C-alpha positions, -999 to 999 in steps of 0.1 A, spaced: -799 -2 412 -770 10 432 -752 -24 430 -757 -26 392 -742 8 389 -711 -1 410 -705 -32 389 -706 -11 357 -680 13 371 -656 -16 380 -658 -31 346 -651 3 331 -620 8 353 -606 -26 344 -611 -20 307 -594 14 310 -563 -2 327 -561 -30 302 -562 -6 274 -535 15 290 -512 -16 294 -519 -26 258 -510 8 245 -477 8 265 -467 -26 250 -475 -13 215 -454 18 222 -425 -4 233 -427 -26 202 -428 5 180 -397 20 197 -379 -14 194 -388 -15 157 -376 20 151 -343 13 168 -338 -18 148 -346 0 116 -320 28 125 -291 3 131 -264 4 105 -263 -23 79 -241 -53 88 -245 -48 125 -254 -84 132 -227 -97 108 -201 -75 126 -212 -88 160 -211 -124 147 -176 -118 132 -163 -105 166 -175 -136 183 -160 -159 156 -127 -141 157 -122 -144 195 -133 -180 194 -107 -188 168 -80 -169 187 -88 -188 218 -86 -221 200 -52 -212 184 -38 -201 217 -49 -233 233 -33 -254 205 0 -234 209 1 -240 247 -6 -278 243 20 -280 214 46 -262 235 41 -286 264 44 -316 241 75 -301 224 92 -295 258 85 -330 269 97 -344 236 128 -323 237 137 -334 272 133 -370 262 153 -366 230 180 -347 248 185 -376 272 185 -401 243 208 -384 219 230 -361 240 257 -388 243 257 -395 206 258 -358 198 288 -352 221 307 -382 207 302 -368 172 314 -334 183 345 -351 200 352 -369 167 349 -337 147 371 -317 171 398 -344 172 400 -346 134 402 -308 132 429 -307 158 450 -333 139 446 -313 106 461 -283 124 487 -301 145 503 -326 122 509 -308 88 542 -288 84 553 -270 53 586 -251 52 590 -221 29 621 -204 16 635 -177 39 613 -188 67 628 -187 102 621 -217 125 611 -195 155 586 -176 133 571 -210 122 568 -221 158 550 -189 167 525 -194 138 519 -229 150 513 -216 186 487 -192 173 470 -219 152 469 -244 180 459 -221 209 421 -226 203 426 -264 205 448 -271 236 454 -260 272 481 -234 278 504 -258 296 510 -279 265 508 -253 237 545 -247 238 555 -283 234 528 -289 207 540 -259 187 577 -268 189 594 -279 157 621 -305 163 635 -306 127 636 -288 93 644 -318 72 609 -329 61 576 -314 51 546 -332 65 513 -338 48 481 -353 62 457 -374 42 427 -395 54 418 -395 90 396 -424 102 382 -427 137 391 -460 153 373 -456 186 364 -431 215 366 -440 251 345 -418 274 355 -412 311 333 -385 327 341 -353 308 373 -366 292 375 -386 259 403 -406 243 398 -405 206 421 -428 185 425 -422 148 442 -439 119 460 -411 100 477 -413 66 508 -391 69 533 -382 41 568 -371 46 588 -353 19 624 -342 21 626 -304 25 651 -292 -2 656 -260 18 668 -278 49 700 -263 62 709 -295 80 705 -316 48 722 -290 26 752 -290 50 754 -327 50 752 -329 12 779 -302 7 803 -318 32 807 -347 8 824 -325 -17 854 -307 0 873 -281 -19 845 -274 -44 823 -243 -46 794 -259 -63 764 -267 -40 746 -300 -45 708 -301 -44 690 -321 -18 671 -350 -34 634 -349 -25 622 -383 -13 586 -389 -4 570 -416 16 537 -421 33 524 -444 60 494 -449 84 499 -440 120 476 -446 150 474 -415 172 453 -410 204 441 -375 211 431 -367 248 401 -344 248 384 -325 277 348 -314 273 342 -281 290 304 -283 295 298 -248 309 313 -233 277 301 -262 254 337 -264 242 365 -290 238 402 -288 244 432 -311 241 445 -315 277 476 -336 272 501 -345 245 489 -372 220 504 -407 219 511 -431 191 499 -467 193 503 -499 174 466 -500 167 461 -533 185 451 -522 220 428 -492 214 405 -501 242 432 -498 269 437 -461 270 437 -442 302 427 -408 315 461 -396 327 450 -369 350 439 -396 375 476 -396 387 467 -367 410 451 -392 433 481 -415 435 511 -416 459 542 -402 442 576 -418 449 604 -394 458 641 -399 457 668 -396 429 679 -433 432 644 -446 426 638 -422 398 670 -432 380 661 -469 382 626 -463 367 639 -439 341 665 -465 329 637 -491 326 615 -467 307 644 -459 283 649 -496 276 612 -504 273 603 -476 249 634 -481 229 623 -517 224 586 -509 221 592 -485 192 617 -506 173 608 -542 177 581 -568 173 559 -584 199 583 -614 202 614 -592 209 594 -571 234 583 -601 254 614 -603 277 604 -569 292 568 -579 299 552 -597 328 539 -632 319 502 -621 318 509 -590 296 511 -590 258 519 -560 236 526 -553 200 556 -532 192 556 -503 167 583 -521 146 602 -490 136 571 -470 130 586 -446 155 620 -445 172 626 -433 208 645 -400 206 645 -389 242 628 -395 276 621 -360 286 604 -365 320 591 -393 342 569 -393 373 567 -425 394 537 -435 416 528 -465 438 507 -491 419 481 -517 428 505 -537 451 535 -530 472 559 -542 444 540 -524 416 543 -489 402 529 -465 376 554 -445 355 541 -414 336 564 -408 307 568 -377 285 590 -385 255 600 -375 221 595 -401 193 609 -398 158 590 -412 128 608 -442 115 616 -432 79 617 -394 80 630 -389 116 604 -362 122 599 -359 159 567 -358 180 562 -352 217 541 -379 234 529 -392 268 524 -427 280 514 -444 313 534 -475 320 525 -500 348 554 -521 361 560 -548 386 593 -555 404 602 -592 408 636 -602 423 649 -567 417 639 -568 381 613 -544 366 587 -558 341 559 -540 323 524 -552 330 503 -525 313 506 -496 288 479 -469 290 458 -493 310 428 -476 324 417 -505 346 452 -507 363 451 -470 372 417 -476 389 432 -507 407 460 -485 420 436 -459 433 415 -486 450 447 -501 466 457 -468 480 423 -463 495 424 -498 510 458 -491 527 446 -458 541 415 -475 556 437 -501 572 460 -475 587 430 -456 602 417 -488 618 451 -494 635 448 -460 651 
């Protein structure tokens, strides 16, 4: 009887515990239900919206990062591919703009020549180095007004950060009726009369080939003309030279030598500007051919020469600064040329004009001589 009673008590305790656990679970479910019922409307939608928003933002941010990396890679690639073309286009645009400022000249009544030169200096200052601004701005005549028409690029030669841009320019020259020089010449023909004759206005136009020497200042992303332009026959446009290479050459000293080379330069450029290829031939070495300007320009003055040793013991480089006058109007322009010469039996002959390859040969020859002298020591 006692065992039966103990079993009954155990079952009762187990049932009581089960009931208690069951009541606790029901209570928890009831509380959860009440909490859910008390939540504001749209709670789940709001929570889902937050999740969707941040998911979209993360995706957009990822796309932007990937796109930026691709753009940077693409930009680096395109910069390498097109930088040269972009610079050449900028050189062309700069050269044309410079010529549009430099070449035209229009005289006005009552205008003083010095004032006109000052105006030109101010206009040209953004385009050229300070050491040549004065010469570029100088006006060497008051007899003609100058107009500029079409400007066509003929070619650009690149050499490091310098460029030689050659253009074919249509220039017009019209007699200046206000010219004191022409008025004086006209009135001198009528002595003893008080009446003043008018200066007849004559217009002419022609095409000129002009090479502009341009320096690219990369740090400032800017361009500047670093040396006086030169006029060409339009037949040897690929033979231009970067003239600042002369700093690496050996300069000849002595008045006698300078006088000899200046006399040759005078003869050469006088013939080069006036005559044809055939008449120029007697001044040229047998392996050198050159077309003359045939009165397109006339040599007015050799202003300065510098003589350097060339690519052999009997060869020389002459850097010439001169003043050329336009053939029909006599309007004067300052120019620079590099003339390579060879001396044979005490006679000087030209073997290159603005010849880049010869300048390099002269520099190489100088280096070779220096190496030989070091080995002897």
